[in-house]
N, C-alpha and C positions, 0 to 999 in steps of 0.2 A: 870691515866697516869701522873698526877701531884701531888706532895706532898709538904707539908711545914714541917719545922723542928718540931719534936714532934709527927708527924703522923706515923702510922704503915704501913709498906710495907709488903704485904703477897705474897709469890711466890707459885704458883701452878706448881708442877713438876711431870713429869712421866719419869722413866728411867728403863731400864733393867739391869743397873749396880747395884752391891751390895752397892756401895757407890758413892758419888759425892761430888764436891766442888764448891765453888763460890767465885767470887771477884767482888766488887762494886767499881767503880772509877769514878771520875769526868772527863768527856771527853771534856776538855777545850783546851787552847793553848798547854799545856803540860798535858798528861794523869796523873792523880793523884790516885793511888790505895788507898782506904780508909777503906775497910772492907774485911776481909777474913774469910771463914769458910771451914773447911775440914772434911773429914770422916763423911759426912752427910749420914744417912741411905737411900739407894735407894729403891724405890718401883714403880712397873709398874702398870699403870691404863689403862683400856680400853679407846680408843679414838673413839668417835662416828663417823660414816662415814660422817655425816653431820655437823661435828664440825665447819667448816667454816661458817655455817649458824647459828647454835644453841650453839656453844661454846664447850669447851673440858670437862667441869664438873670435872676436877681433884681436889682433895682436897689440902689444904694448906700443903706445905712441909717444909717451912721455913719462918720466919718473923723477921723483925728488925724494930727498931724505928729510924727515921731519926734524927741524932744528931743535936744539936743546932748550931754547927759551920760549917755545910755543906753549902757552898755558892750556890747561884742560878746557874743553868746550866743543861746540859744533863748528866745523870749518866748512864754509861754502866754497865750492869750486865752480867758477863761472867760465864757461867755454864759449868763445865767440868766433864766428866766421863772417867775413864781409864780401859782398859782391856789389861794387859801386856804392850806392847809398843804402842798400839793403843789408841788414845785420841779423844773422841768426844767433840766438843766445840760448844756451841750455845750462842746466845746473846739476851739480852732484853734491853730496854731503858726506863728509867723514867726521868721525869723532876722535879727538885727541884726549888721552887720559894721562894722568900724572906718571912720571917716570918712577919706576919701582924703588930706586935708591933714595927718593925724596920723601920727606914726611907726608903722610896721607891726610887729607881733610876728613872731617867727621862724617860728611854726607857724600853719598854717591847717587847720581841720577841714572836709573837703568832705563834706557830708551827701548820702546816697544817695537823692535825691529821685526818680530814675528808678524805683527799686524801691519807694519809698513809693507812688507812683502806680500801679504795676503791681498791688500787693496791695490798694489801697484799693477796697472794695466798696460805698461809699456810692452809693445810687441804683440798685444792682442788678447791676452788672457790674464785673469787673476782668479781668486777663489770664489768669484761671484758670477762671472760671465766670460765668454771668450770664443775661441776658434777651435776648440778640441771637440772630441766626441764623434760619433758616427755621421752626424750631419754638419760638423764643423761650426757649431754654434753653442757649445757647452762650456761651463766653467771648467777650469783645469784643477784637478786634485794635486798636480805636481807643478811647482813653480821654481824657476831659476832665480838665484840672487845675482847671476852674472849678466846683468842688463842694466840700462839706465833707470833712474826713477822717473815716474810720470811727472808731467809738468804741474807744478804746484806743491809737490811733496817737500821740496827743499827750500823754495822761495815763493812768497806770495806778495802781491801788492797790498798796501795798507787798505783796510776796508773790505777785503774779500769776504763775502757773506759766510756766516757760520751755518752748520746744520740746524741749529736751533735759531729761528728768526728772532730779530731784536724785539719785535712786537707780536704778541699773540694774535691768532687769527680772529676775525669777527664772524658772528653767525651769518650764514647765508652766502659768504664768499666762497669762490672756488678755491680748492686746496692748491697751495703753491709750494714749490721747493726752490727758493731763491738761489741757493748755492749751486744747484744743478743748472738753472737757467743762466747764471753768470758764467759758469764753466763752459757751457756750450757757446755762449756769445764771445768769449775771449780766448778760446782754444786751450783751456786747462782740462785736466782730468776731472770728471765729475766726482771722483773719489777723494779729491784733495781735502775736503772738509771732514773726511772720515779717518784720515790717518796721515802720518808723516811728521817730520821735524817742524815744518813751517806752521802747522795748525796747532800743535800741542807742546812738545818738549821745548821748543824755542821760547814760547811764552813764559814757561816756568823758569827756564834758565836765565832769561833776561830779568825777570822779577827778583829771583834769588840773588843775582849779582848786585842789583841796585839795593836790595835789602841787607846786604852784607854777609850772606851765606856763601861759603866757599864750597864748591861742588867738584867731585870728580865725575867722569862720564864713562859708562860702559853700556853694553847692549844686552838684550836677552840672549842673543847668539853667544856672547862672551860667557854668560853664566851657564849655558848649556855645555860649552867646551870645558870650562874650568869651574868645577863644583865648589871650590874653596875661595873663589874670587871675592865674594861678599864679606867673608870673614875679616877682610882687611879694614872694614869700615864699621862705624857704630850704627849708622842709620841708612837704610836703603829707601830711595824715593821712586815711586812710580806715578806717572801722570798721564792724563789724556785718555786714549783709547788703547787698552792693552788686551785685546780680544783673543789673541792666538799665542799659546804657550806649549812648549814640549814638557813631557814628564820630567826631564832632567832640569829644565828651568825651574819648575815647581819644587823639585827636590832641593835645589840650591837655596831657595827662599825658605823652605820649611826647616832645613838644617840650620840656616843662619838664625832664625828666630828661636828655635828650640835651644840653641846654645847661647842665647842672650842678646841677639841682634834685635833692633827695632825697625819696623817697616812702617813707612808713611805712604799710604796709597791714596792719591787724589785722582782716581781713574775709574772707568766703568767698562762693563761688558766683558767680564772674565768668562769665556764661553767654550772655546774649542781647544782640543788637544791636537798638536801637530807633531810631526817627526822631522828631524833634520837628517839628511843623508848626503853622501859624497862630500864629507868634510864641511858641511854647512852650505854647499852650493845649491842643494835642492831642498825645498820645503814641501812636505806632504800633508794634505788635509782633504779627506773625502767627504767630510761634513755630513750632510743629510743622507748620503748614500753609503756611509761607512759600513753598515751591517751587510749590505749587498756587495760592495765593491772592494773594500780595503783588503788586500791580500793577507793581512795578519789576523783576520777575523776567526779563522779556524786553526790558529797556531797556538803555541805555548805563550806567545806574546800578545794574546788577544786584548789584554788590558791596555795595550799601546795603540789600539786602533784609533784613527784620527776622526773622532766624533765629539759630541758634546760631553762635558765632564760628568754629568749625572746619568748618562745613558749606560746601559749594560752593553758590553762587559767591562767598561772603564770603571764605573762606580766610584768615582773620586770627586765628590762635590767640591766646588770652588771654595766653599765656606771652610774647608779644612785648612786652607792656606791663608785666605784673606778675610774670613769671617762673613763672606757674602757669596751668593750664587747668581750667576748670570741668567740661568733659566728661570729664576723667580723674579726677575726684573724685566727689563728691556726698554721699550720706547717711551719717550716723553718729549713733547715739543716738536716732534717730527711729523710733518703732514697733519693728518687728523688725529694722531695719537696724542692724547692729552694736549690738544692744540690750544686750549684756553686755560691751562693750568697756571699756577703762580710763577713758575720758573725757579722756585726755591725749595728748600727743605723746611718742613715744620719742625720746630724745636720741641723736644719732649723732656729732656733732662738738663735744664739750663744751669744747674749747680755743678755739673761736671767741669773739670779743670780745662777742657778744651774751649769752653765758652767764656772763660775768665776775661773780663775787660770788654766784652762785646756789647753789654747792655741788653742782651736777648733774654726774654722770658718764655715761659711755657706757652706754646702755641704760636710764637712769633715765627716769621719767615726769615730764613738765612739765605742770602744770595739771590733773592727774587729780582732785584733791580738789575743785576748783572746777568740774569738768565743762566745760572750755573747748573740747573737741574735738567739733564738730557745729554745728548740726544738718545743715548743708551745708558741704562743704569743697572745696578745689581741689587737684589733684594733678599729677603728671608721670609720663611714661614713664621708667623708670629701670632700671639694672642694679646688682647688688651686687658690689662688688670688695673682697675681704678684709673683709667686714662693714660696708662703707660704701656708701650709695646714691649713684649718680651719674646725672645726666640722660643719656639716650641721644640726645636730639635728634630722635627719630622723630616727636614730636608738635609740632615747630616750636620747641621750647625751645632756648635757647642752652646749649651744653654747658659753658660757663664758669659757669653758675649753681651755687652751692653749696647742697646740701640739708643742712640742720642738724638737722631733726627730722621725724618722719613718724608717721602713724597710718593705719589701714586704713579704707576706705569701701566702699560698695556702691551700685549702682543698682537692686538687686533686693531686694524684701521677701519672705522665705520664708514659706510656708504651714506653720504648726505643726500643722495638722490638728485644731484645737480646734473643737468644735461651737459654732456661733453667732458665731464670730469673722469679722470683715470686714477684708479687706486694704485699706489706704489707698494705699500706694505701688505694690504689685504689681510687674509686669514692664514697664510702659509705658516707663519711662526707659531700661531696658536695651535694649528694642527700638529706641527712637529713636537711641540711641548706636550700635547695630549698623548701622542704616541709614546713618548719617553716615560711620562709619569703614570699613564693609565693603560697603555698598551692598545688603545683603540681611540678612534675619533667618532664621537657621537655628539649630539646637541648638548648633552650634559657635560661631557669632558671638555668640549670646546669652550663652553661657557666658563667652566671652572678655570681653564688655562688661559683665558683672555685677560685676566687681571694679574698685576704684579706690583712691585714697589721698588723704590730705591732708598737706601739707608746710609746713615753715618753711624759707624760702630767703633767701639774701643774694646780691646780683648787682650788679656794677659795669657800668653801661650808659652808653655814651657818656661824657660828662663827669660824670654823676651816679651815683646809687646807688638801689637798690630793696631794701627789706626787706618780705617778706610772711609773715605768720602766717596761713595760708589757712583760716580757720575763722570762722563767724559768731559763735561764743560766746566769743571771747577776752575780751570786756568783762566776762564773769562772773568771770574771774580777778582783775580789778581791783575789781569790786563786792564780791566775797566775800573780798577781801584775801589772796589767795594771794601770799605774799612772793616766790616765784620768778617768777611771771608779772609781778608788779610790777617786779621788778629787770630782767627782760628788756625790758619796755616802757621803763623809764628808760634802760637802756643804749642802746636804739635812738634814742630822742628826744634824749638828750644827745650821742650821736655825730653824728646828723644835724643837730643844732642848732649844732654847733661850726663855726667858720669854716674849719677844715681837717679832712680825714678821711684 
């Protein structure tokens, strides 16, 4: 997924066209086409029915060496085949990072490739639904990285709907999911708004480039393979939807911070432990069925079973890494889940340095006009003392964490009683949370587990620091030019990029 100058990129291609062409360009603030190849001989290869699990096994059709002058960033690979006036166009995405012999920038953007793969439905299966199981209709706990990305993960048209609607729903209206309706209408994956370069990391990278921040680019898969990779940088940045992580990925971040690194996380839904196998070609996550089905459950490595971080036998709350827990947050602005909320964070400690220059006061809303709060968020167990939220520590969080802002979330989608309406979220997530936290699903535990929150926190951890704005949609504050969201982002990056804090 990531290459340095001088390394060889190999493309595995299958097409029924007699010939095809490609273009490679840097997908930055302005798209820069850099490499073209035309009249490439086309060849069709069988695609295994289980390619989403075991890979496509297509041969190499084209390769190129990354030139020395290619700058760090996301590089879009566009593949086209023509038949008369008909054009088939598909996209792939690779990341180029700085050559090791060159001076490194202060900041590195770590792309959420564990989540990209979890939502990728190309070939029929992902970690949500698919073609596996005894009846051929189950999600797959095993996914291959050796397949194309679903349509919409690498490139999207301007104006493609977000998971959080631009306008809150109105009472009495039937629930809508505009991004899914748009995806069905135009032939895109319905998961495009949940994950991928096009919906999340691209928006941050473009803003950072325009704002003058120089970034290097790596992936979660990279820091699983190389536990010392982050030590080359001063500040590691995570954005968007980073739901799926391996223990090694977390170890890399934890060690980085303990030794003085700074983490700026503008992302939400830190939820599932995964495993990478076969040199990263396979991703494992049994999710809700981990206790029953994960083969590690009765082994000496039971702490590596692929379930939620807070469940036994993992017992590694997300708050130990990022100061927030996915299981204590979750939905806001999706369907009927907090469907009429403000779309922003309520500010509680406006005197903190992250709010400098924003003009925000106690109780003001941060990012509401840009709809930054949602569609999934991370929260904490907290108590209110004189109008200020403070972590209780009951969920494994350090009580020294400072909660700066907060919004409400839920794991339960209410039924409005409208004829013909179908619930998408329902109560399944609330029931799962009740089983993990209370060991049983009753009316009482279900009620207690239906409520959550999303927070902004700051935390001194070891020799380093962590800032988390625990929402998937923070990037919309940058893309929609919300000046207060931009100022907070700048404050964090400038503070964490300085030599002293």
